[in-house]
C-alpha positions as CSV (number, residue, x, y, z in Angstrom):
1,M,0.2,0.0,-0.1
2,L,1.3,3.5,-0.6
3,L,1.6,5.4,2.5
4,S,3.3,9.1,3.3
5,Y,5.2,10.1,6.0
6,Q,5.6,13.3,6.5
7,Y,8.4,14.7,8.9
8,R,10.5,17.9,9.7
9,A,13.6,18.3,8.0
10,Y,16.5,20.7,8.8
11,P,18.5,21.9,6.0
12,D,22.0,23.8,6.6
13,T,22.3,27.5,5.6
14,K,23.8,26.7,2.5
15,Q,21.1,24.1,1.5
16,K,18.4,26.4,2.4
17,I,19.9,29.1,0.0
18,Q,20.0,26.0,-2.9
19,L,16.2,24.8,-2.2
20,N,14.7,28.4,-2.4
21,E,16.7,29.1,-5.7
22,W,14.9,25.9,-7.0
23,L,11.7,27.1,-5.9
24,R,13.0,30.2,-7.9
25,I,13.4,28.7,-11.0
26,G,10.7,25.7,-10.6
27,R,8.4,28.7,-10.4
28,Y,9.5,30.4,-13.1
29,W,9.2,27.4,-15.2
30,Y,5.9,26.8,-14.1
31,N,4.6,30.2,-15.4
32,Y,6.3,29.8,-18.4
33,Q,4.6,26.7,-19.7
34,L,1.3,28.1,-18.2
35,R,2.0,31.5,-20.3
36,D,2.3,29.4,-22.9
37,R,-0.6,27.2,-22.8
38,F,-2.5,30.4,-22.4
39,N,-1.4,31.8,-25.6
40,W,-1.9,28.5,-27.9
41,W,-5.9,28.8,-26.2
42,E,-6.4,32.7,-27.0
43,Q,-5.3,32.0,-30.3
44,N,-6.5,29.0,-31.3
45,R,-9.6,28.0,-29.9
46,D,-12.8,27.7,-31.9
47,Y,-15.2,30.3,-31.2
48,A,-18.4,28.4,-32.8
49,V,-18.5,26.1,-29.8
50,F,-19.4,29.2,-28.0
51,P,-23.1,30.6,-27.7
52,Q,-24.4,32.9,-30.3
53,G,-24.0,36.5,-29.1
54,E,-21.0,36.2,-26.9
55,F,-18.6,37.5,-29.7
56,C,-18.6,39.3,-32.6
57,Q,-17.5,36.8,-35.6
58,I,-16.8,40.5,-37.6
59,S,-14.2,41.6,-35.3
60,C,-12.6,38.4,-34.4
61,S,-9.3,38.0,-35.7
62,L,-8.6,34.8,-37.4
63,P,-5.9,32.4,-36.3
64,P,-2.7,32.1,-39.0
65,L,-3.1,29.6,-41.6
66,T,-0.9,27.0,-39.9
67,L,-2.5,26.1,-36.6
68,R,-0.2,25.6,-33.8
69,D,0.0,22.2,-32.3
70,N,-1.8,21.9,-28.5
71,P,0.9,22.1,-26.1
72,N,1.1,19.2,-23.4
73,Y,3.3,17.5,-21.3
74,Y,5.4,15.6,-23.7
75,S,5.7,18.6,-26.0
76,Q,6.7,21.0,-23.3
77,K,9.2,19.1,-21.4
78,K,11.0,18.4,-24.8
79,L,11.8,22.2,-24.3
80,L,14.0,21.4,-21.3
81,P,17.4,20.3,-23.2
82,S,17.2,23.5,-25.1
83,L,16.4,25.5,-22.2
84,K,19.4,23.8,-20.4
85,K,22.2,24.6,-22.8
86,D,22.4,28.5,-21.7
87,F,20.9,30.6,-18.9
88,V,17.0,31.4,-19.2
89,K,16.5,35.6,-18.9
90,V,13.5,36.4,-17.1
91,G,11.7,39.1,-19.1
92,Y,10.4,41.5,-16.2
93,S,13.4,41.7,-14.6
94,G,16.4,40.4,-16.5
95,E,17.5,37.6,-14.0
96,L,19.1,34.8,-15.5
97,L,18.3,31.2,-14.2
98,D,20.3,28.3,-14.8
99,Y,17.9,25.2,-15.4
100,T,20.7,22.9,-14.9
101,K,21.0,23.4,-11.1
102,L,17.6,21.6,-10.6
103,P,16.7,17.4,-11.3
104,S,15.5,16.6,-14.4
105,Q,12.2,14.5,-13.2
106,T,11.3,17.3,-10.5
107,M,11.1,19.9,-13.7
108,Q,9.5,17.2,-15.7
109,D,7.4,17.0,-12.7
110,I,6.0,20.4,-12.8
111,S,5.4,20.3,-16.3
112,R,3.0,17.4,-15.2
113,R,1.4,19.8,-12.9
114,V,1.1,22.2,-15.3
115,G,-0.9,19.8,-17.5
116,I,-3.1,18.7,-14.9
117,A,-4.2,22.1,-13.7
118,F,-4.8,23.0,-17.5
119,D,-7.0,20.0,-18.7
120,R,-9.1,20.8,-15.7
121,F,-9.8,23.9,-16.8
122,L,-10.7,22.9,-20.3
123,S,-12.5,19.6,-20.2
124,G,-14.2,20.4,-16.3
125,D,-15.8,18.0,-14.3
126,S,-18.2,14.8,-14.7
127,N,-21.2,17.4,-15.4
128,S,-19.3,19.4,-18.0
129,N,-19.1,22.2,-15.8
130,R,-15.4,24.0,-16.3
131,S,-13.0,24.7,-13.5
132,G,-11.4,27.9,-12.8
133,K,-9.0,29.1,-14.7
134,P,-5.3,28.2,-13.4
135,R,-3.1,30.9,-11.9
136,F,0.2,32.2,-12.5
137,K,2.3,31.4,-9.3
138,N,3.6,33.6,-6.5
139,T,6.2,32.9,-3.8
140,A,3.7,31.9,-1.3
141,S,1.4,29.2,-4.0
142,F,4.7,27.8,-5.3
143,R,5.9,25.8,-2.1
144,T,6.7,22.2,-2.9
145,L,9.4,20.4,-5.0
146,K,9.4,16.9,-5.6
147,I,12.4,14.6,-6.1
148,E,12.1,10.9,-7.3
149,G,13.3,8.0,-5.7
150,Q,15.7,7.2,-8.0
151,A,17.7,10.7,-7.5
152,I,17.8,10.0,-3.6
153,T,20.2,7.9,-1.5
154,I,19.2,6.9,2.0
155,E,22.9,7.5,3.8
156,R,22.4,6.1,7.1
157,T,19.7,6.4,10.3
158,E,21.1,7.6,13.5
159,N,18.9,7.4,17.0
160,D,15.6,9.8,15.6
161,W,17.2,11.3,12.5
162,L,17.5,10.2,8.8
163,F,20.1,11.5,6.7
164,I,19.5,11.2,2.7
165,S,21.3,12.8,-0.1
166,A,19.5,14.2,-3.4
167,S,20.5,14.7,-6.6
168,K,22.5,17.8,-7.3
169,L,21.4,18.7,-3.5
170,S,24.6,19.6,-1.2
171,G,25.4,17.5,1.4
172,W,23.7,15.6,3.0
173,L,19.9,16.8,4.0
174,K,18.8,15.7,8.3
175,I,15.3,14.9,8.8
176,R,13.8,14.3,12.2
177,L,12.4,11.2,12.5
178,H,9.2,11.5,15.2
179,R,7.8,8.1,14.3
180,P,9.8,4.9,12.8
181,L,9.6,4.2,9.0
182,P,8.1,0.5,8.6
183,Q,10.6,-2.0,7.8
184,G,11.2,-3.5,4.4
185,F,9.5,0.0,2.6
186,Q,10.2,1.0,-1.0
187,L,11.2,4.6,-1.4
188,K,8.9,6.3,-4.2
189,N,9.8,9.7,-3.9
190,I,10.3,13.1,-1.2
191,L,8.2,16.1,-1.8
192,L,10.2,19.0,0.0
193,T,7.9,21.7,0.9
194,R,8.5,25.1,2.6
195,K,6.3,26.4,5.3
196,A,5.5,29.1,7.5
197,D,8.1,27.7,10.2
198,G,10.7,26.1,8.3
199,W,11.2,23.0,5.5
200,Y,9.0,19.8,5.9
201,A,10.1,16.3,4.1
202,T,6.7,14.1,3.1
203,I,8.6,10.8,2.3
204,A,6.0,8.7,-0.1
205,L,6.6,4.7,0.1
206,F,4.9,1.6,-0.6
207,D,4.7,-0.6,2.5
208,P,4.0,-4.2,0.9
209,T,2.7,-5.3,4.7
210,V,-0.1,-3.3,4.6
211,P,-2.8,-4.8,2.0
212,T,-4.9,-2.8,-0.3
213,F,-8.7,-3.4,1.0
214,N,-12.2,-2.5,-1.6
215,L,-16.0,-2.7,-1.0
216,D,-15.7,-6.6,-2.8
217,D,-13.1,-8.1,0.1
218,V,-15.9,-7.1,2.9
219,I,-19.6,-8.1,2.9
220,P,-21.7,-5.4,4.8
221,T,-23.9,-6.6,7.3
222,W,-25.8,-5.0,10.2
223,D,-23.2,-5.7,12.6
224,N,-19.8,-4.9,10.8
225,S,-21.1,-1.2,9.5
226,L,-21.3,1.9,11.1
227,G,-23.5,4.9,9.7
228,M,-22.1,8.6,10.4
229,D,-23.7,11.9,10.2
230,A,-22.4,15.2,9.6
231,V,-24.1,17.0,12.6
232,L,-22.5,20.9,12.5
233,F,-24.9,21.7,15.9
234,E,-23.4,23.7,19.0
235,E,-20.5,21.5,19.8
236,D,-21.3,18.5,18.0
237,Y,-19.3,17.3,15.0
238,L,-20.5,13.6,14.2
239,A,-23.2,11.4,15.3
240,T,-23.0,7.6,14.5
241,S,-25.3,4.6,14.7
242,Q,-24.1,3.4,17.7
243,N,-26.0,6.3,19.6
244,T,-22.7,8.2,20.3
245,K,-21.8,11.9,19.2
246,L,-18.2,13.3,18.7
247,P,-17.0,16.9,19.5
248,S,-15.9,19.2,17.1
249,V,-12.8,21.5,17.7
250,K,-13.7,24.8,15.7
251,S,-10.1,26.0,15.6
252,F,-10.7,28.8,13.1
253,R,-13.4,30.1,15.3
254,K,-11.5,29.9,18.2
255,N,-8.5,32.1,16.8
256,Q,-10.3,34.2,14.3
257,T,-10.3,37.3,16.7
258,R,-6.2,36.6,17.2
259,L,-6.1,36.6,13.4
260,A,-8.3,39.3,12.8
261,S,-5.8,41.8,14.6
262,V,-2.7,40.4,13.2
263,S,-4.2,41.3,9.6
264,K,-5.4,44.5,10.7
265,R,-2.2,45.6,12.2
266,K,-0.1,44.0,9.2
267,A,-2.6,46.0,6.8
268,T,-1.5,49.4,8.3
269,K,2.5,49.2,7.5
270,K,4.0,49.9,4.3
271,K,4.5,47.4,1.9
272,G,8.3,45.9,1.7
273,S,9.0,47.0,4.6
274,K,10.4,44.9,8.0
275,S,7.4,45.3,10.4
276,R,5.1,44.1,7.5
277,R,7.0,40.8,6.9
278,K,7.0,40.3,10.6
279,L,3.4,40.2,11.0
280,A,2.8,38.6,7.8
281,L,5.0,35.5,9.1
282,R,2.9,36.1,12.4
283,Q,0.0,35.8,10.1
284,S,1.0,32.7,8.3
285,R,2.0,30.8,11.6
286,Q,-1.5,31.7,12.9
287,H,-3.0,29.8,9.8
288,Q,-0.6,27.3,10.1
289,R,-1.6,26.4,13.7
290,I,-5.5,26.5,12.6
291,A,-4.7,24.3,9.8
292,R,-2.9,21.9,12.1
293,S,-5.0,21.9,14.8
294,R,-8.2,21.0,12.3
295,K,-5.9,18.2,11.2
296,D,-4.9,16.7,14.3
297,H,-9.1,16.6,15.0
298,A,-9.5,14.6,11.7
299,Y,-7.1,12.3,12.7
300,K,-8.1,11.9,16.1
301,T,-11.7,11.1,15.3
302,A,-10.8,8.9,12.5
303,H,-9.0,6.8,15.0
304,A,-11.9,6.9,17.1
305,I,-14.1,5.6,14.8
306,V,-11.8,3.0,13.3
307,R,-11.4,1.3,16.8
308,T,-14.9,0.4,16.9
309,G,-13.9,-2.4,15.1
310,K,-16.4,-2.1,12.2
311,K,-15.2,-2.9,8.2
312,V,-17.9,-0.5,6.5
313,F,-18.4,2.7,7.5
314,Y,-21.1,5.0,5.6
315,H,-21.3,8.5,5.4
316,E,-23.4,10.9,3.5
317,N,-22.4,12.6,0.1
318,L,-21.7,16.1,1.0
319,N,-22.0,19.0,-1.8
320,L,-19.5,21.2,0.0
321,R,-19.4,23.6,-2.9
322,G,-22.9,23.7,-3.1
323,L,-23.7,24.2,0.9
324,T,-20.9,27.0,1.2
325,K,-22.1,29.1,-1.8
326,R,-23.3,32.2,-1.7
327,N,-27.2,33.0,-1.9
328,K,-28.4,34.1,-5.4
329,V,-28.7,38.3,-5.3
330,K,-32.4,39.6,-5.1
331,K,-33.3,42.7,-7.0
332,D,-36.7,44.7,-7.1
333,D,-38.2,46.0,-10.3
334,D,-35.8,49.2,-10.0
335,G,-32.6,47.2,-9.8
336,K,-32.3,47.9,-6.1
337,F,-30.5,44.9,-4.0
338,L,-33.2,43.7,-1.9
339,P,-32.5,41.3,1.3
340,N,-31.5,37.6,0.5
341,G,-30.1,36.2,4.0
342,Q,-26.8,35.9,3.0
343,S,-25.7,37.8,6.6
344,A,-26.8,34.5,8.0
345,K,-25.4,32.2,5.2
346,S,-21.8,33.7,5.5
347,G,-21.5,32.3,9.2
348,L,-23.1,29.0,8.1
349,N,-20.7,29.0,5.4
350,K,-17.7,29.6,7.8
351,S,-18.8,27.1,9.8
352,W,-18.9,24.5,7.2
353,N,-15.6,26.0,5.9
354,D,-14.3,25.4,9.8
355,A,-15.5,21.7,10.0
356,A,-13.4,20.5,7.0
357,F,-15.4,17.7,6.6
358,G,-14.0,16.7,3.1
359,Q,-10.5,16.4,4.8
360,F,-12.4,14.3,7.4
361,F,-13.7,11.9,5.2
362,A,-10.7,11.7,3.2
363,T,-8.3,10.8,6.5
364,L,-11.2,8.4,7.5
365,D,-10.6,6.8,4.2
366,Y,-6.8,6.5,4.5
367,I,-7.0,5.4,8.6
368,A,-9.7,2.6,7.5
369,S,-7.8,1.2,4.5
370,K,-4.8,0.9,6.5
371,A,-6.9,-1.3,9.5
372,G,-8.7,-3.3,6.0
373,A,-11.7,-1.3,6.2
374,V,-14.0,0.4,3.4
375,V,-15.5,4.0,3.1
376,V,-18.3,4.3,1.4
377,H,-20.4,7.8,0.8
378,V,-24.4,7.4,0.4
379,N,-27.3,9.4,-0.8
380,P,-28.5,11.2,1.9
381,A,-32.1,12.3,0.8
382,Y,-34.9,12.1,3.6
383,T,-32.2,10.5,6.0
384,S,-32.7,13.5,8.6
385,M,-36.3,13.6,8.2
386,L,-37.2,9.6,8.4
387,L,-38.1,8.1,11.8
388,S,-35.6,5.3,11.4
389,Y,-37.2,2.2,12.7
390,R,-40.8,3.1,11.8
391,D,-40.4,4.9,8.7
392,E,-42.5,7.4,9.8
393,F,-41.8,11.4,9.1
394,V,-41.0,13.1,12.2
395,F,-38.0,15.5,11.5
396,T,-40.1,17.4,9.2
397,D,-38.6,21.1,10.4
398,C,-34.5,21.6,11.2
399,S,-35.4,23.0,14.5
400,I,-36.4,19.8,15.4
401,R,-33.6,18.1,17.5
402,N,-35.2,15.4,19.3
403,Y,-38.4,13.7,19.6
404,F,-40.4,11.9,22.2
405,D,-42.1,8.6,21.3
406,P,-44.7,7.7,23.8
407,Q,-45.5,4.3,21.8
408,E,-41.8,3.4,22.2
409,S,-41.4,5.2,25.8
410,L,-38.1,6.5,23.7
411,N,-36.5,10.1,23.4
412,V,-34.8,9.9,19.7
413,D,-32.0,12.5,18.6
414,R,-32.1,13.9,15.6
415,D,-28.6,13.1,14.7
416,I,-28.3,9.4,15.7
417,N,-31.6,8.9,14.2
418,S,-30.1,10.2,10.6
419,A,-26.6,8.1,11.1
420,M,-29.0,4.9,11.5
421,N,-30.8,6.0,8.4
422,I,-27.5,6.4,6.7
423,K,-26.6,2.9,7.6
424,R,-29.7,1.8,6.2
425,V,-29.1,3.4,2.9
426,G,-25.8,1.8,2.7
427,L,-26.8,-1.8,3.6
428,G,-30.1,-0.9,1.0
429,L,-32.7,-1.4,3.7
430,F,-34.2,2.1,3.2
431,P,-37.2,2.2,1.8
432,T,-38.3,4.2,-1.5
433,I,-39.4,7.5,-1.2
434,K,-41.9,9.4,-3.7
435,R,-43.3,13.0,-3.9
436,R,-46.8,13.4,-3.9
437,K,-48.7,16.8,-4.3
438,G,-45.0,18.0,-3.1
439,N,-45.0,16.0,-0.1
440,P,-42.8,13.0,0.7
441,V,-44.6,9.6,1.2
442,V,-43.0,5.9,2.3
443,G,-43.8,4.0,-1.1
444,E,-43.9,0.0,-1.9
445,S,-43.9,-1.1,2.4
446,T,-43.9,1.0,5.3
447,T,-42.9,-2.2,7.4
448,N,-39.3,-1.8,8.5
449,S,-36.9,-4.7,8.4
450,T,-34.7,-3.4,10.8
451,S,-36.9,-1.6,13.6
452,K,-35.9,-4.3,16.4
453,E,-31.9,-3.6,15.4
454,V,-32.2,0.3,15.5
455,L,-34.3,0.2,19.1
456,A,-31.8,-1.9,20.5
457,A,-29.2,0.5,19.4
458,F,-31.4,3.4,21.0
459,R,-31.6,1.9,23.9
460,D,-28.4,0.2,25.1
461,V,-26.2,3.1,24.8
462,P,-22.1,1.7,24.5
463,E,-19.1,3.4,25.9
464,A,-18.3,6.9,24.0
465,Y,-15.4,7.0,22.3
466,T,-12.0,8.0,23.8
467,V,-10.9,11.3,22.1
468,F,-8.2,14.0,23.2
469,G,-7.9,11.4,26.3
470,N,-11.3,12.7,27.8
471,P,-13.8,10.1,27.0
472,N,-16.6,12.1,28.6
473,R,-16.5,15.0,25.8
474,C,-18.0,12.5,23.3
475,R,-21.4,12.0,25.4
């Protein structure tokens, strides 16, 4: 199985200068290729595919008689041998860059990154919606270089330190091993990333002792599966079908006042001044703390989920881009803007982004695959409205957080009930829902084949997961 281990790297002063120069050359090479692709796209694209009225056919300039071939990964990386023969001059600054200072495979990987970004822009997603236009990289947005495994030699391991030598990098690079590398691994590549507090090395390796699993290798049953619902309500983060809730961290909410103070002070300083650079570093460190806190919470929560011993984990397929989208603008007949609820929606968008459910589910998939389990996303339609053990629509309003069932003498939590239904959807036990006169109606059969199991899970409350060393926080 392919694994990634990130460690702190400690390059010396000479190596820092060299790595910063590598980033400068790689950034220029990236922008050079992107500009070349944009020139081709503007000069040779077919205007006939655009809707009528978006351009004037008379005023459009005709392309040359011999159309230029579309630059791709192979044609652009073939330019490297000729560019390495002499220094490359930067047009706007007159700086001379030496392409021979970087490993050839690193330069080719930059060409691959340009190709991926531009292809997503042209072809779009599965719904034929084009992605955003690729941006030219600056110092803050181009921070990672990839070195292939053939250009890396592991010199020695001493205590908790790893010493490696890379092609065209002077000396040995020291890497702090805060956790040991697996035995018998195969080194694939290393990513060198410059962050706010220093350099980091992400080691990609193949561990043959960890098998790769998929859904075909596991037979889902009621006992070996777990349903999860994204809560995002007060201090709750996740609800599971085992009648348990996990807490949220809200890293951005807790640090937004401090971050706003630093950003405000930085905005008052003169651009290019030493004080502005200091505050910019402090601002980046604050963003880094928020991101690390969110990532740490995702890993700890994922480990707590996997420790339940289940083999299949079902979660709702969230449209995160749509959930964080701005409301549509409303105007009256005179063209004046009307209230559209965006003020309240902005706070909800911030909460969705701060929760980072996309990052959490990706982390859960990674942790579960190492443990021999699989993660499956399902359609969450009507799962939060239908009572999980009777197939009756109860939670018709978002304000209804709890429901007391006098027939069963049971207090049903909305989020736990939704997690139960998500599990039923994953197992194919959820009923068919149809719309009649705008109201949802349970179709086919109203009998619930899992009512006994659901009621048993509601009444038999297991021990809460131990998260952050405090089991009481998860109750």
